[in-house]
N, C-alpha and C positions, 0 to 999 in steps of 0.2 A: 680208866679213860683219861685221867690226868696224872702227871708226874710232878713231884716237887723234889728238888735237891737243894739242900742248904750248903752253900760254899763255906769253906773255912773262914773266909773273910767277907763273903757276900751270899746272896740267895739268888738262885736261878729257878724259875718256874717253867716247866714244860707242860703244856696242855694238849693232851691227845684228843683226836677227834673220835669218831665212832669206833675206832679200832683198838682201843685199849691203851695201856700205859707202858711202864718201863721194863727193865730186865735185870740180869745178874751174871756170875763167873764159875770156873772149874775148880777143882782141888778140894778144899776143906768142907766139912759138913756145917750146915747152918745151925745145928743144935736143936732146941725145942724141948717140949715136954714128952712124957711117955705115952701119950695117946689116951683113948677113952675106954680101953678094954674091948670086950665083944668077942665074937667068934674068930678064931684063926689069928693068933698073934705070932710075931717074929721079933726076937730081941726086945720083948717087952712092949712092943707097939703092934696094935692090930693091923692086919694086912691092908685094910681099907682106910687106914689113918696115916696122915703125913705130918710129921713134925714141922712146925713153922716158926719163923722168927721175924720180928720187926727190929731191924738194926740199921746202922748207917751205911750198909750196902757193901758190895764187893770191893776187893782190894784195889782193882783198877780205877774204880770211881773215887775212892778216897785218895789214892796216889795222885790223882789229877786235881786234888784240892777241893773236892766236893764230898758231901755226906747226904745220904738219903734220909728223908723224913716221911713217916707214915707209909712205908712200903713193906708189904708182907711177902716174905720170901720162903721158898721151899727148895729141896733138892729134887732133881729128876735124873734118871739114868736113861740114856738113849744108846741103842745098839744098831749096827748094820743089820738090815733085814735078815732074819733067820739065824743070826749069830748070838751066842751068849758069851763070847770072849772079846770081840771087837766092840767094846762098850766104853762109855765114859759117864761118870756121875758129875753132874754140873750143879754147883751150889748157887744160891742167890738168884733163883728164877722167880720172878714176881707172879703172884696170884691175882688174876684179874677176872672178876665176875661181870665185867662190862665189855668183854670181847670174846672171840672164839678162835682157838687154834694155838699150837705150840710154835714159838719162834725163838731161835737161838742165835746169838752173835757168833759169826764165823770165827772171830779171833779167839774164842775160848775153846774151840774144838781142836783136838789133836789131829795131825795130818792123816794118820791111819784111818780114823773114823770118818773124817771129812771126805776123803777120797773114795770111801766105800759106800757112801750114801747115793743111791741111784737118783738121777734127776726125774722129776715129774714132767712128762712130755704132753704137749697139746698143740694141735694144728701144725705139726712138723717142727716145733721148736721147744726149748726148755721153758716151762711155765715159771714166770717170775711175778712177784707182787710188789706193789707200791703201797705201803701202809702210811697214810697221811695223818699228821697231827696238826694242831692249830699252829704250832711254831716250827714245823718242819716235816720231814718225812723219813721213813726207813725203807730200804730197797734190798731185795735179795731173791734168789731163786727158791723154788720149792723142791725138796728132796724127800725120799721115803725112808722112814726109820721105824724101829720098834721102840716103844716107850714103856718104861717101868717106873712106877712111882708108889711110895708108901712102904709100910713095914720097916725093914732095916735098911732101906735105901740101897738094896742090892737086887740083882736079877733074880726073880722068882720069889722074893719075900713079900711083895706087895701086889698092887694092881698092875695090869699090863694092857697095852693097846698096840697090837702089831700092825705094821705096814700103814702107818698114818703119814700124811704129808706134814713136813716141818719146813717152815721158812728159815733159810740160812741168811741172816742179815749181814750185810757188809762185805760180801764177796765182790771181787772186781772182775769177774769173768765177763760180765756184760756192762757196758756203760749205762748209766742212769738215763732213761729217755726223758726228753724235755717235758713230755706229758705228765711225768711223775714229779720232777723237781719244780716245774712251772705250775703244776696244779695245786701244790701246797700253798699255804698262806704266805710263806716265804721260802727261800731256797735253802734253809738250814738242813743239812744232812744229819741224821741221828743213827749212824751206822757203826759206832764204837761203843764199848761199855761205858766210857766216860760221858758220852753224849746221851746214851740210852738209859743209864742209871741202873742197869742190871745185866746179868749174863744172858738173860732170856726172859720170856714171858709166857705163861700158860693161861690161855683164855678159856675159862670155864663158865661162860655166861649161859643165858637162857636158851640160846638157839643152836641149831645143828651145824650151821656153817657161817662163814664170816660175811658173806655178801648176799647170796640167795639168787632169786630169779632175775633180778636186775642185771647181774653180771652174766647170767646164762643167755640173755637175749641181746645184749648190747656190747659190741666190740669196743666202744669208746667209753667203757665204764670207769676208767681211771684207776682201777685196782690191778687188773691182770694184763700181762703182756706175754707174748710168745717171742722167744729170743733165739737167734741163730748167729753163728760166728761171722757170717758174711752179710747178713741182712739186718743186723741190729735187733732192736726190740720194738714190736708193734702191738698195739692194743688188740685184745682178743676176747671173744665171748668164751666162757668156761661153763660146761655143764655143772649143775649143782653138786653132782656126785664127785667131781674132780676138784672142787674148791677146798680151801683150808677148812678143816672140820674141827668141831669141838671134840677133844679127846675123850670126853665122857661117853660119847656115842659109840666108841669102839672098844670100851672096856670088855674084857673077856670074863666068862664065868669062873668063879673059884668055889669049889665044893658045891656046885649047882646054884650059886647065888651070883647075880649080875648087878653090880652097883652103878648102873648107867642112867639113873633118872635124876641125878642132881648132886649137890655138894652142900656141906655145912661148914661154915667158918666159925671157929670157937677161939675167941681171944678174951683174956681177963680184962677187967676194968682198969682204966688209967686215970690217975688223979689229976687235979687241976694244973699241977706243975709239970706233968709229963712223966716219962720214964726213959731211962737210958736204953733199955731193950725190953721187948715183950715176947714171950714164947707162948705158943698156942698150937692148935691143930687144924688141919683141913681133913674133913671126913667125906669119903665117897659114898653115895647112896642115901636115899631118904626112905625110911620105912622098909628097908630090905633085910635088916638084921637087928640084933639087940642093941647095938651101939649107935644107931642112927635113926631111932624112932622119932616121929614128929609128935611133940607133946600135945596133949589135949588142950592145954592152955594157950598154944601158939595161935596167933592171928595170921590167917592166910590171905595174902593180898595178890590176887591174880592180876596179871598185866595185860596190856594190849598185845595182840599176837605179832605185831610187826616191829615194834621198837622196844618193848619191855617197859613201857611207862606206867606209872601210877600217878595219883594226884596228892599234892601236899597243900595243906591249908594252915597258914599262920594267922590266927584270928586277930592278934594284937596289931598286925600290920595291915589287916584287911586284904590279905594277899592269898591268891590261889594259884599254885604252880601245877599246871596240868601235865607238864612233861617232866615228871620227876622220876628218879631212878636210884637203885641201890648199886653201888659199885666199889668193890674192894680195891680197884685200881686207881681210884681218885684219892688224893692225899689230904683232902680237906673237905669240909662241908661247903658246897657251892650254892649260893643263893643271893638274891639282891635285897638289900635293905639300906635305903638312903639315910637312915638314922644312925648307922654305924660308920664311923670314919675309916677310911682306908689308910694304910701305912704310907708314909711319904717315900718318894723315889730315892731319897738318900738314906733310908733306913735299911736294916738288914732283911726286911720282908716286904719289899715293894709289891703292890698288887694284892696284899692280904688285908684283912680287917685288923685295925688297931684301936679298939675302944679304950677310953681312959680307964675304965674299970670293966670287969667281966660282965657280959650281958647274958642273962638267962632267958631263954625263950621256950615256948612249947608249941607243938604242931600236932595236927592229926593227918594221918596218911590213909588214903582211901584207895582200895583196889577196884579193878573193873567189876568185881563181884559184889561191890558195895560194902565189903568188910572194912572196918575202920580200926586203926591202931593209933594210940597216943605215943608221942615222942617228945621227950624233953632234951634240950641240948644247950650248950653254953658256947659263947664266943670270947676267946681270950685275946690279949694283945700279942699279935704274932711277933712283933719286934722284940718285946720283952721275953717271950718264950725262946726265941732264937739266940738272943744275946746272953740271957741269964742261965739258960740251960743248953748251951751250945754243944754239949756232948750227948744230948738226948736224941732219940730217934722216934719217939712216940708221943703224940699230943692228941688228946681227945677233944680239945676246944679250938682247934685250928680251923679257920674259915676264911672264905674269900668271895668276892662278887662273882656271880655266874655269868655276867656279861649279857649282851643282847640275845634274844631268842632268834632261832632260825625263822625265815619268812614262812608265814602260815602256821607256825607252831606256837603253843602257849608258853608262858614263862616256866622256868625250870628250877628244880631243887635237886642237887646232887648229894645223896647221902653216901659220902665217901667213907674211907676207912675209920675216921674218928667215931662214926656211929657204931662200928662193929665192936669197939672195945666194951666188954662186959655184956654183950648181947649176942647170943648164938643166932646167926643169920642163915636161913635155909634158901638155897637157890635151886628151883625145880625146873627141869628141862621142858621145852615144848613137846607136845604130843606124847607125854609119858604120864603114867599114874605114879604119883609120888606121895606115899603115905595116905592114899585114898582120895586125893584130889589131882585132877589133871593139870599139868603145867601148861604154859609158863606161869610161875608165881614166885614171890618171895614170902617168907614167913619168919616171924620171930616172936 
């Protein structure tokens, strides 16, 4: 949900709204480990396992003078519908458990594939979406593509989801409507790799689609527009079945097994000084086969069915954050603590926490089902981390203020990617049985 990119000489923070975080580019593989074993392997990696990496991001981002921090990337392969030859493998696609849907930057797609992706049509026009962030927006039409992910990063070696909608961000076919750019907190466009921080984003959150019934009944929803060459783009209601969908819901069966009930993020622990890169895995399915079983020791935290919230309590602060969430797309731990000083505006990490010495805290996280998990975490000095370890991409103790809560909502705690280091996090889809418990839930 939030993106952070550390500039080579400065730091820029992008805070995404309810729709996810950053993205990535084409060409080389991201690397990663060899997977977790299990049934059906290809090239040493199980077909339902995706090699992942946390590094400083795609070449286009670094060439612009920026570097990603705490962004988990994978490779995806997309093809023209029904084709196994007009395909492209795209590296540095961000994994986001805080959003739904696959979004790719138009600039990283070759012209042959881009021209072969059929537009999604609604109400007589091309369906386009405005994805709004706290600091800007991304704009682009929806097209249909076949997705391949996992295994050896080639067609047929991993999981597949045919004929899914993909947002193509940054195309100039249709001018950005004022309701999109004006509806964002400011007018900053995030339609290039350098602005977005990745070549794309794959939203694998708790829910089936990215908007739901609100966008199905209200034409002025701010997300969806119907665009024509002579009429421009106007807001439109979109049936739930035609909205951007979570790719998990469309995964096809392999050897009679369908891994469409959730994902597991597996990343190793990161020390107090960070790490240059981190490799891990993204695993599809929970309790569907031998390599994705839900451990008996795991604590299952069911969430509310609308927003995916749990409750965080930090007893030392006398603070209860009722709108808390787990989100691999957040680059830091986001919470409010008036006792921890923020970094100054002239530092390399404005807007982050900069305690004089590391602060160790503990919390309890409670699910809607009443289950409670203990969580210990640390807050380091972000300015020190960014200046002393400026070639590093992974920090487990990076934190920042969460800001004010939305009207009518409780205070928040965002358990971003730093919490995922050293802890396998299970994200179970709504309306599915995942390892014996109905989603939506998180478990670790």
